[in-house]
C-alpha positions in Angstrom: -9.0 26.7 8.9 -11.1 27.6 11.5 -11.9 25.5 14.9 -15.4 25.0 13.4 -14.3 24.1 10.0 -11.7 21.9 11.6 -14.4 19.8 13.7 -16.4 19.6 10.4 -13.5 18.5 8.7 -12.7 15.8 11.4 -16.4 14.5 11.3 -16.5 13.9 7.7 -13.1 11.9 7.9 -14.5 10.0 10.5 -17.5 9.1 8.4 -15.3 8.0 5.6 -13.1 5.8 8.0 -16.4 4.1 9.3 -17.6 3.5 5.9 -14.2 1.9 4.8 -14.4 -0.6 7.7 -18.0 -1.4 7.2 -16.9 -2.5 3.8 -18.9 0.1 1.7 -17.5 1.8 -1.1 -15.6 5.3 -0.8 -17.0 8.3 -2.8 -14.4 11.1 -1.8 -11.8 12.7 -3.2 -8.5 14.0 -1.3 -7.3 17.5 -0.9 -4.1 17.0 1.4 -1.7 15.2 2.8 -3.6 14.2 6.3 -6.8 13.4 4.2 -4.6 11.1 2.5 -3.1 9.4 5.2 -6.5 8.8 6.5 -8.1 7.0 3.6 -4.8 5.1 3.1 -4.6 3.6 6.6 -8.2 3.1 6.7 -7.7 0.9 3.5 -5.5 -1.1 4.9 -7.4 -1.9 7.9 -10.5 -2.4 5.6 -8.5 -4.8 3.2 -7.9 -7.5 5.8 -11.0 -6.5 7.7 -12.3 -10.4 7.7 -9.0 -11.3 10.1 -9.2 -8.9 12.8 -11.9 -7.1 14.9 -13.0 -3.7 13.5 -11.6 -0.4 15.4 -14.6 0.7 17.2 -15.4 4.5 17.4 -14.8 4.4 21.6 -11.3 3.1 20.6 -10.5 5.7 18.3 -12.1 8.6 20.1 -9.5 7.2 23.4 -6.5 7.3 21.2 -7.4 10.9 20.0 -7.6 11.8 23.6 -4.4 9.9 24.4 -2.3 11.7 21.4 -3.8 15.1 22.4 -2.3 15.0 26.0 1.3 15.4 24.2 3.2 18.8 24.0 1.0 22.0 23.7 2.7 23.0 20.7 2.3 22.4 18.0 -1.6 21.7 18.6 -2.6 18.2 17.5 -5.8 18.8 15.2 -8.8 16.3 15.6 -7.9 15.3 12.3 -4.1 14.3 13.0 -5.3 12.4 16.0 -7.5 10.4 13.8 -4.4 9.7 11.4 -2.3 8.8 14.6 -5.0 6.5 16.2 -5.4 4.8 13.0 -2.1 4.1 12.5 -1.6 3.0 16.2 -4.4 0.6 15.3 -2.9 -1.0 12.2 0.7 -1.4 14.1 -1.4 -3.3 16.7 -2.4 -6.0 14.5 0.9 -7.5 15.0 2.2 -10.9 14.4 -1.4 -12.5 14.3 -2.3 -10.2 11.4 1.1 -11.3 9.5 -0.3 -14.7 8.4 -3.8 -13.3 7.3 -2.1 -10.6 5.1 0.0 -13.1 3.6 -2.7 -14.8 2.4 -4.2 -11.8 1.4 -1.0 -11.2 -0.8 -0.3 -8.2 1.5 3.0 -9.2 3.7 5.5 -6.8 2.8 9.0 -8.1 3.3 11.6 -5.1 3.8 14.0 -5.5 0.7 17.8 -5.2 2.0 20.7 -3.3 -0.2 21.8 -5.5 -3.1 25.2 -7.4 -2.7 25.5 -8.0 -6.5 26.5 -4.3 -7.3 29.2 -5.3 -10.2 27.2 -8.6 -11.2 25.4 -8.6 -14.7 21.8 -9.2 -13.6 19.0 -10.2 -15.9 16.7 -7.4 -16.2 13.1 -7.6 -17.1 11.8 -5.4 -20.0 9.5 -2.5 -19.4 7.0 -1.4 -22.0 7.9 2.1 -23.5 4.5 3.5 -22.8 4.1 2.5 -19.4 4.8 5.0 -16.5 7.8 4.1 -14.2 8.7 4.5 -10.6 12.2 5.3 -11.1 14.3 6.4 -7.9 17.1 8.7 -9.1 20.1 10.5 -7.7 21.8 9.5 -4.4 18.8 7.6 -3.1 18.4 5.0 -5.8 19.3 1.9 -4.3 18.9 -2.1 -5.8 17.4 -4.0 -3.2 17.7 -7.6 -2.6 14.2 -8.6 -1.7 14.9 -12.0 -0.3 13.0 -13.7 -3.1 14.2 -16.7 -4.9 12.5 -16.6 -8.8 12.7 -20.5 -8.6 10.5 -20.2 -5.4 8.1 -18.0 -6.8 4.7 -19.6 -8.4 3.2 -18.3 -11.8 0.0 -15.8 -11.1 0.8 -15.5 -7.4 2.9 -12.3 -6.0 5.0 -11.2 -3.6 4.3 -8.0 -1.9 7.8 -6.1 -1.0 8.9 -2.8 0.4 11.8 -1.2 -0.9 12.5 1.8 1.1 9.8 4.2 -0.1 8.7 1.9 -2.8 5.9 -0.5 -2.6 5.2 -3.0 -5.2 3.7 -6.3 -6.2 6.2 -8.4 -7.8 4.8 -11.3 -10.5 6.9 -14.3 -12.2 6.2 -14.3 -15.9 8.2 -17.2 -17.0 11.8 -16.7 -16.4 11.2 -12.9 -15.7 9.5 -11.1 -13.3 7.2 -7.9 -13.4 7.0 -5.2 -10.6 3.9 -2.9 -10.0 3.1 -0.1 -7.7 1.2 -1.4 -4.7 -1.3 1.7 -4.7 -4.3 2.5 -6.5 -3.5 4.9 -9.6 -7.4 6.6 -8.3 -7.2 7.3 -4.6 -3.8 6.4 -2.9 -5.0 3.3 -1.4 -2.8 0.2 -1.0 -4.1 -2.6 -3.4 -4.9 -6.3 -2.1 -4.1 -9.3 -4.0 -7.7 -11.7 -4.4 -6.0 -15.0 -4.7 -9.4 -16.7 -5.8 -10.3 -13.9 -8.6 -6.5 -13.5 -9.6 -6.8 -9.5 -9.4 -5.5 -6.7 -7.2 -8.1 -5.0 -5.4 -8.4 -1.6 -4.3 -10.7 -1.8 -1.2 -11.6 2.0 -1.2 -13.6 1.7 -4.3 -13.5 -1.8 -5.3 -11.5 -1.3 -8.3 -9.9 -4.3 -10.0 -6.5 -4.5 -11.9 -4.8 -7.6 -13.4 -1.9 -9.0 -12.8 -0.1 -7.0 -15.7 -1.5 -4.1 -13.6 -4.3 -3.0 -16.3 -7.5 -1.8 -15.1 -10.2 -4.1 -15.1 -13.1 -1.0 -14.4 -16.3 -1.3 -16.5 -17.4 2.4 -18.2 -14.0 3.7 -17.4 -10.5 3.0 -17.4 -8.1 3.9 -14.6 -4.5 4.3 -15.7 -2.2 1.2 -15.2 -0.3 0.7 -12.1 3.2 2.0 -12.7 5.9 -0.4 -13.1 8.6 -0.8 -10.7 12.0 -1.6 -12.1 13.2 -4.9 -11.3 15.9 -7.5 -11.8 17.1 -11.0 -11.2 20.8 -11.7 -9.8 22.1 -14.9 -9.0 18.4 -16.1 -9.1 17.4 -13.7 -6.4 14.5 -10.7 -7.3 16.0 -7.4 -6.7 14.0 -4.0 -7.5 15.0 -0.4 -7.6 14.2 1.3 -4.6 15.2 4.2 -1.9 18.0 4.0 0.7 
């Protein structure tokens, strides 16, 4: 990509980020990993925008300049600087943001390796027609989320991270249902809207119910892929990665 094309692309992505942070619906597609990272990180900021000050253009430019002062090789493009700046901004939300994210269903406890490899778990059923996120091989691990089934309320999900797998976990009676935390259209992180009991995609305002099914009018997005889960000694575990 020429320097002129790079400049145009960076300006376009900057415009997308501004639209997301301003609360407007996103009308865009993604073409590569860097652009997906921009959209995803901006969506995370936008999803919790009521709780924090928005990132100003001046701050974004300053972060880009700081990042570009690194090693001369490899050269840091404006687009990479934008991704990095957004990452720093998200990290800077810190502990003060955690409470707000918890109210939005966005707190993501990091699951720990299961201590019950030999136990007989109660596995939740998985519909045969539904896509399932199922890590395989040496990276697959059952991970303890630290969540007790007895402490889970019906209709109020818990957001968990199990290695590279992000999921919302719902209680369904004596069982649990876990599904991907990312929209099936754009790779945006979903936010739980407790007052409406729906998962909301802040990129384009699409909604999913507590079963992970699309509530879009006019067309249906694919259902959220399920994440394998089980209950061992009253503790919720999900199949993630090491």
